N, C-alpha and C positions, 0 to 999 in steps of 0.2 A: 505494499500499499504507501509505504513511505517513497519508494523507488517511483512508483506511478505519479506521484503527488508533487514529486521533484524532479519530474522529466522536462520540464518546462525552464528548467535553470540553465540549462545551455551546456557548453563544453565543459564546466566545472563541475559538474554532477559527478559525486565520488560514486555513486552506485551504477551510473552508464559505464564509467570505466570498468569497474569490476565484471559487469555484464559482458562487455566488449570482450575481457579477457577469458572468461568462461567459454564464450562462442569461439573464441578463436582455438583456445584449448581444445574444445570437444571436435570442431573442426580438422585439426591436425591428427587427433587418434583417429578419426574417420578416414582420412587420406592415408594414414598409415596402415591402418587394417585394412584398406582396400590394397594398396599396393603388397601387401604381405599375402593376401588371398591371389591375388591376381599372379603373384610368382609362384606360390604353391600349386595351384591350379594348372598354369599354362604348361608346366613340365611334367613328361611322363614318367610313370614309376618303371624302373629299369631292373630287369634280373640278369647278370651275369653266369651262366654255368661252363663249365669244362671238364672235357674228357680228353681220353688219349688223343684223339684224332682233330679234334676241333673244340670251339668255342662257341656258344651258343649265347645271343643276346635275345632277350625278349622285353619289348617295349607294351606298356598298358595305353593304346591310343582310342579309347571308345568314340565312335561315332564319326571318324574320318571314312574317308573313301580311300582306295588304294592309290587312287590317281592323284591324290593330293599329297602324298608321302615321297620323300626322296630317301635314300638310301646311299652311301658313299664310304669306301675303304680307300685310306690313302697310309700305308706304309702300317702302321699299328693304332690306327686311330679309325674308328666308326663313328660317322655322323650321320644323322637323322634329322632332316627337315621335314616340317609339314606347316600347312595354314589351311584355316578353318575360318570362312567368312561370318561375319555376324549377321543375324537376323535382323532385317529393319522393321521397327515397330511402326504403327501407324501413326499419327497425331493424337489419337484419342486412346491410345495404349501406352502402360508404360511397366517396366519390371517392377515386381514386388521383391522377388529374391532372383539372383542369377549365381550360380557356381560353374557354369560350363562357361570355359574360357574361348575365347575366339582370337584370331589374329594370329601371327606367324610364332614358332619356335624353331630353335636349332640345339640339337643336343649332342655331344660329341664325347665320347667314351675311348680310353685308352684301354687297348687290349694288351692282353697279358703276355703275347707272343704276336710274331709276324704272322701273316694269313697268306693263302693262294687269293689274290684278289680276284682272278679270272673264274674262281671255283664257288665262288660267296654266292649263297642263294638268298631270297627271303619271300616269306609267306605271310599274307596277313588275312585272319579268318577271327570272328568274333571278337574283334576289337584288339586283338593282340596280334603285333607285329614280332613273326620270329625270325631272326636273320642266323644262318649256320654258316660260320667262319671257318673252313678249314685251315688247319695249321701247316706251315711249311715243313717239309721233311727234317731240317736241319735243327727245328723248333722242338719236334717232338721229344719227349722223355724217353730215355733208353735205360734199360735195366742191363747192369751187366755182374753177368755172373763171376763169382770169385771162386778159383781154382784152388785146390791145396796140395 
């Protein structure tokens, strides 16, 4: 009540200054939360498995089409790029809550060994991108039997 009555005092109103600081603080927290959520949502979850012959990378990419995903291997780095277009809302619509990220992402993973780039294969099914990366011969682990 006091703040409303004193609202006509002008720039020197102490309650106005406190109110503006509070609005700025909450706005800053909202922006920080949005950027953290955007960062967490826009990057895929990754699993790297390894066996004797190859490394298998699995990326969780629900809602993408295979044509929107690019996979490349250079040396011992695997790069996955994808882009999802944002849905356009009409003038009378607005989001109440949105966790589905849109836009472009690029994720590069350092592989544990060099791979045969010509033999790399990728499969996309049920929102999971599976990239099989055959290991180069000299990179395969070798078991050496000890003679007595």
